[in-house]
Structures are given as C-alpha cells and as structure tokens.
C-alpha positions as CSV (number, residue, x, y, z in Angstrom):
1,M,-19.0,-8.7,75.9
2,S,-20.0,-11.5,78.3
3,L,-19.0,-11.5,82.0
4,F,-16.7,-14.5,81.3
5,N,-14.9,-12.7,78.4
6,T,-14.6,-9.5,80.5
7,F,-13.0,-11.5,83.3
8,F,-10.8,-13.4,80.9
9,W,-9.3,-10.3,79.4
10,L,-8.6,-8.9,82.9
11,K,-6.1,-11.7,83.3
12,H,-2.5,-11.2,82.5
13,I,0.4,-13.0,80.8
14,F,3.4,-13.8,83.1
15,F,7.0,-14.4,82.2
16,A,9.9,-15.7,84.2
17,S,13.3,-17.3,83.5
18,D,16.5,-18.9,84.8
19,F,15.3,-20.7,87.9
20,H,18.2,-23.1,87.6
21,L,16.5,-25.7,89.7
22,G,19.1,-28.2,90.9
23,Y,21.8,-25.6,91.5
24,P,24.0,-25.6,93.6
25,N,22.7,-28.6,95.6
26,A,19.4,-30.2,96.6
27,A,18.9,-28.2,99.8
28,H,19.4,-24.8,98.2
29,S,17.4,-25.8,95.1
30,R,14.5,-27.0,97.3
31,E,14.4,-23.7,99.1
32,R,14.3,-21.8,95.8
33,E,11.7,-24.3,94.5
34,R,9.4,-23.5,97.4
35,L,9.7,-19.8,96.7
36,I,8.9,-20.3,93.0
37,I,5.9,-22.3,93.9
38,E,4.8,-19.6,96.3
39,W,5.1,-17.1,93.4
40,L,3.2,-19.4,91.1
41,T,0.4,-19.7,93.7
42,Y,0.3,-15.9,93.9
43,I,0.0,-15.3,90.2
44,K,-2.3,-18.1,89.3
45,P,-5.7,-16.3,89.9
46,Q,-4.5,-13.5,87.6
47,C,-2.8,-15.7,85.0
48,K,-4.1,-16.1,81.5
49,E,-0.8,-17.7,80.1
50,L,2.5,-18.5,81.7
51,Y,5.8,-18.3,79.8
52,L,9.0,-19.8,81.3
53,L,11.9,-18.7,79.2
54,G,14.5,-21.4,79.7
55,D,17.2,-22.6,82.1
56,I,14.3,-23.6,84.4
57,F,16.5,-26.5,85.3
58,D,20.2,-26.3,85.8
59,F,20.5,-29.5,83.8
60,W,17.8,-31.6,82.1
61,Y,18.3,-34.6,79.8
62,E,15.7,-37.1,78.7
63,Y,16.5,-40.7,77.9
64,T,13.7,-42.9,76.3
65,W,12.8,-44.3,79.8
66,V,14.6,-42.0,82.2
67,V,14.2,-38.3,83.2
68,P,15.9,-36.3,86.0
69,K,14.6,-37.0,89.5
70,G,13.4,-34.2,91.7
71,Y,11.3,-31.0,91.1
72,V,8.1,-32.9,92.0
73,R,6.5,-30.0,93.8
74,F,7.3,-27.6,91.0
75,L,6.0,-29.9,88.3
76,A,2.8,-30.5,90.3
77,K,2.3,-26.8,90.5
78,L,2.6,-26.5,86.7
79,A,0.1,-29.3,86.4
80,E,-2.3,-27.2,88.4
81,F,-2.0,-24.5,85.8
82,T,-2.6,-26.8,82.8
83,D,-5.4,-28.7,84.5
84,A,-7.1,-25.3,85.1
85,G,-6.8,-24.5,81.4
86,I,-3.9,-22.0,81.8
87,P,-1.4,-22.6,79.0
88,V,2.2,-23.1,80.1
89,Y,5.0,-22.5,77.6
90,M,8.6,-23.5,78.4
91,F,11.5,-22.5,76.2
92,K,14.6,-24.6,75.9
93,G,17.5,-22.7,77.5
94,N,21.2,-23.5,77.1
95,H,21.1,-25.5,80.3
96,D,17.9,-27.5,79.5
97,Q,17.9,-27.6,75.7
98,W,17.5,-31.3,75.8
99,L,13.9,-31.1,77.0
100,G,11.9,-33.8,75.1
101,S,8.3,-34.8,75.2
102,Y,8.1,-35.8,78.9
103,L,6.7,-32.5,80.3
104,T,4.3,-32.3,77.4
105,D,3.0,-35.8,77.8
106,E,2.8,-35.8,81.5
107,I,1.6,-32.3,82.4
108,G,0.7,-30.5,79.2
109,V,3.6,-28.0,79.1
110,Q,4.3,-26.8,75.6
111,I,8.0,-26.8,74.8
112,L,9.4,-24.1,72.5
113,E,12.8,-23.8,71.0
114,H,13.0,-21.0,68.5
115,P,12.0,-17.3,69.0
116,I,8.4,-16.5,68.6
117,I,6.6,-13.3,67.7
118,R,3.2,-12.7,69.2
119,N,0.7,-10.0,68.4
120,E,-1.1,-9.6,71.7
121,N,-3.8,-6.8,71.9
122,E,-1.9,-4.8,69.2
123,K,1.4,-5.2,71.0
124,I,4.1,-7.2,69.2
125,L,6.2,-9.4,71.6
126,Y,9.4,-11.1,70.6
127,I,10.1,-14.0,73.0
128,H,13.0,-16.3,73.5
129,H,15.5,-17.5,76.2
130,G,18.2,-15.5,74.5
131,H,21.1,-17.9,73.9
132,A,22.6,-18.4,70.4
133,L,20.8,-15.4,68.8
134,G,22.7,-13.3,66.3
135,T,26.5,-13.3,65.9
136,Y,27.6,-11.4,69.0
137,D,28.0,-14.2,71.6
138,K,30.4,-16.5,69.6
139,G,31.2,-18.7,72.5
140,M,27.6,-19.6,73.2
141,N,26.9,-20.1,69.5
142,F,29.8,-22.6,69.4
143,L,28.5,-24.5,72.4
144,H,24.9,-24.4,71.0
145,A,26.1,-26.1,67.8
146,I,27.8,-28.8,69.8
147,F,24.9,-29.4,72.2
148,T,22.3,-29.6,69.5
149,N,24.3,-31.9,67.2
150,K,22.2,-35.1,66.8
151,V,25.2,-37.4,66.5
152,L,26.7,-36.1,69.7
153,Q,23.4,-36.3,71.5
154,W,23.1,-40.0,70.3
155,C,26.6,-40.7,71.7
156,F,25.7,-39.0,75.0
157,S,22.6,-41.1,75.3
158,R,24.7,-44.2,75.2
159,I,26.3,-43.2,78.6
160,H,24.6,-44.6,81.7
161,P,22.4,-41.9,83.3
162,N,24.5,-42.1,86.6
163,G,27.6,-41.1,84.7
164,A,26.0,-38.7,82.3
165,F,24.1,-36.8,84.9
166,G,27.0,-36.8,87.4
167,F,29.3,-35.3,84.8
168,A,26.7,-32.8,83.6
169,H,25.9,-31.6,87.1
170,R,29.6,-31.2,88.0
171,W,30.4,-29.2,84.9
172,S,27.2,-27.1,85.2
173,A,27.9,-26.4,88.9
174,H,31.5,-25.3,88.3
175,N,30.4,-23.1,85.4
176,R,27.6,-21.5,87.4
177,K,29.7,-21.0,90.5
178,V,32.2,-19.0,88.4
179,K,29.7,-16.9,86.4
180,V,26.5,-16.6,88.4
181,Y,27.3,-13.4,90.2
182,Q,29.5,-12.0,87.4
183,S,26.7,-12.6,84.8
184,A,24.2,-10.7,86.9
185,N,26.0,-7.4,86.2
186,Y,24.8,-5.2,83.3
187,L,27.6,-4.8,80.7
188,G,26.5,-1.5,79.2
189,D,24.3,-0.5,76.3
190,D,27.1,-1.1,73.8
191,K,28.2,-4.5,75.2
192,E,24.9,-6.3,76.0
193,W,24.7,-8.7,73.1
194,L,20.9,-9.3,73.4
195,L,20.3,-5.6,73.4
196,M,22.5,-5.4,70.3
197,Y,20.6,-8.3,68.7
198,A,17.3,-6.5,69.5
199,R,18.5,-3.4,67.6
200,D,19.3,-5.6,64.6
201,V,15.8,-7.1,64.6
202,L,14.3,-3.6,64.9
203,A,16.1,-2.6,61.7
204,Q,14.0,-5.2,59.9
205,Q,10.6,-5.0,61.7
206,H,8.8,-3.3,64.6
207,I,8.7,-5.0,67.9
208,D,7.1,-3.4,71.0
209,Y,8.7,-5.7,73.6
210,F,11.7,-8.0,73.4
211,I,11.5,-10.5,76.3
212,F,14.6,-12.6,77.0
213,G,16.2,-14.4,79.9
214,H,19.7,-15.9,79.8
215,R,21.7,-12.9,81.0
216,H,20.7,-13.1,84.7
217,V,20.3,-9.4,85.0
218,A,16.8,-7.8,85.2
219,V,16.6,-5.0,82.6
220,N,13.8,-2.7,81.5
221,K,15.3,-0.4,78.9
222,K,13.9,1.7,76.2
223,I,15.5,1.0,72.8
224,T,13.4,3.6,70.9
225,D,10.3,5.6,71.9
226,T,8.1,2.6,70.9
227,S,10.3,-0.4,71.6
228,T,11.5,-1.8,75.0
229,Y,14.1,-4.5,75.9
230,I,13.1,-6.6,78.8
231,N,15.5,-9.2,80.4
232,L,13.8,-11.3,83.1
233,G,16.9,-11.7,85.3
234,N,17.2,-14.9,87.4
235,W,16.0,-16.5,90.6
236,I,19.4,-17.2,92.1
237,T,20.4,-13.6,92.9
238,N,17.0,-12.1,92.3
239,T,13.3,-12.9,92.1
240,S,12.3,-10.9,89.0
241,Y,9.5,-11.6,86.5
242,A,7.4,-9.7,84.0
243,V,3.7,-9.3,83.5
244,F,1.8,-8.1,80.4
245,D,-1.7,-6.7,81.2
246,G,-2.8,-6.3,77.6
247,T,-1.5,-2.7,77.3
248,E,1.9,-2.6,79.0
249,L,4.6,-5.1,80.0
250,Q,6.1,-4.4,83.5
251,L,9.2,-6.0,85.1
252,R,8.6,-6.7,88.8
253,I,10.4,-8.2,91.8
254,Y,8.7,-10.7,93.9
255,K,9.5,-10.1,97.6
256,P,12.3,-7.6,96.9
257,E,13.4,-7.8,100.5
258,L,14.8,-11.2,99.8
259,H,17.6,-9.7,97.7
260,P,17.8,-6.1,98.8
261,S,21.0,-5.4,96.8
262,S,19.4,-6.5,93.5
263,G,17.1,-4.5,91.3
264,I,16.1,-3.6,87.8
265,V,18.4,-1.8,85.3
266,T,16.6,0.9,83.4
C-alpha cells in the first residue's frame, strides 16, 4: 500500500446533526455557528468524509432565485471541505427538508433524503436524520406528508419570501422553544421510537451501527451484541458528534465543559 493510501485510510468519517442554525435569533445562532466552525476546523485534518444528518438549519426554503440569507461563514467552511476533496453529505431533516440544488451547485454538498446503508470496512452503517421512519411517530409522519406534498409546496412558493420566511421562523421558534429541552431527554428503551424502528430493521437484516439525529439526545446504546444505536444529539443543549475510524464508531462531545449537565446516554 502506498504512503498516500495509508494516510487516506487513517482518516475518519465524521457525523453531526441538529445544528438548528437560525434558532432562536441571529445573535445566538452566530455564536453557535462560530463554535461549529471551530469544530469543523478541528476535524478537517482527520476527515475523510463528513455527514450532516439534517436540521442543520432551523428553517430552509429555496425559491428559484431566492435562498435564506445568513450562515455565510458556515457555508464557506463547508466549501473548504469540498474544495479540498472531502465529500460533504447533508440529509434533509424535518426543519430543512426543502433543501434544493443551491448547496450542491454552489459548494458541492451532496443532498440526501432517504436512509442509506453503507458497507464501510466490513461495518454496515444505517444513516438518516430520523424523522418519518416507521410507524411509531405518527405526528411527524403526518407533518412529513404535508411538508413534502408537491401541490402544497407549489402554493407555499407563491407567497412572497418576506411573508413565507417570517411565518416559518415564528412557527419554528415557538415549536423549538416549547420542545428543545424536553426533547433532549431520553424516553426509555421501550419508548424511543427510533430505537424501536432500529429493532424492526434488525429483524430483517444485520446493521452494525444505526446513526440518527432528530431526537436531540446523544445516545450510544447496544441493541444486540453486534448492533449499536447511535443518536447524534444536538448543538443547542450539547455539542455531540460521532466519528468512525474504520473499525469502531464513537460518540463524542466537543468541549464538554460548555454543557456540563449534558452527556451521552448509554
């Protein structure tokens, strides 16, 4: 094996989710954005691929000629990754499922919508944001059906961006204010719907690591002796992320002193 290939395989795959950039206001979002950029700078020398598992933005909607303003520093940092040949994958979350072609066209981010299964160095990874999977979260499944309806999207696109974005941010901020801290609590092995969904998938095929976001709680929990459920948590009440070194996937906290009351559920 050449020195280049040896160095390449020493690099890792990184995963993060639920930045919710834009929440709750510009000042707080900018502070969180700077921390995320600091983390991205930290991982870049070690990074082979980067997966961002959705709800990266608290709201994102693309018109033909209009995209949300802001997040310039964050997007520039992602461009550094893609310009350096590091693939960046971004899943659509329930808050930013209207991602279109802008990030792909401008900075080379590859947008993903449906769950993917990767065989990486003989480990099978199941990756998705985590919303609208299975039958357990009926409320989110209902909202997902509405938000992805092409007719309703066409109608929403007819609203002037000032009105559309203003309404969406107010609704999202109210919903997030009510649920952000509550949703960061682990519900228990028999109530966590993504863990239940993972068990359903395992009944059909083997998966080494399920990697989700959406739930806002950092979880690293064994389902069986050979299968692990990972939830990436969030960057509002935590700074959690995961890294796969080719053999093992680990859930970590960046600068844990920033949120001393948060941690990882095992």
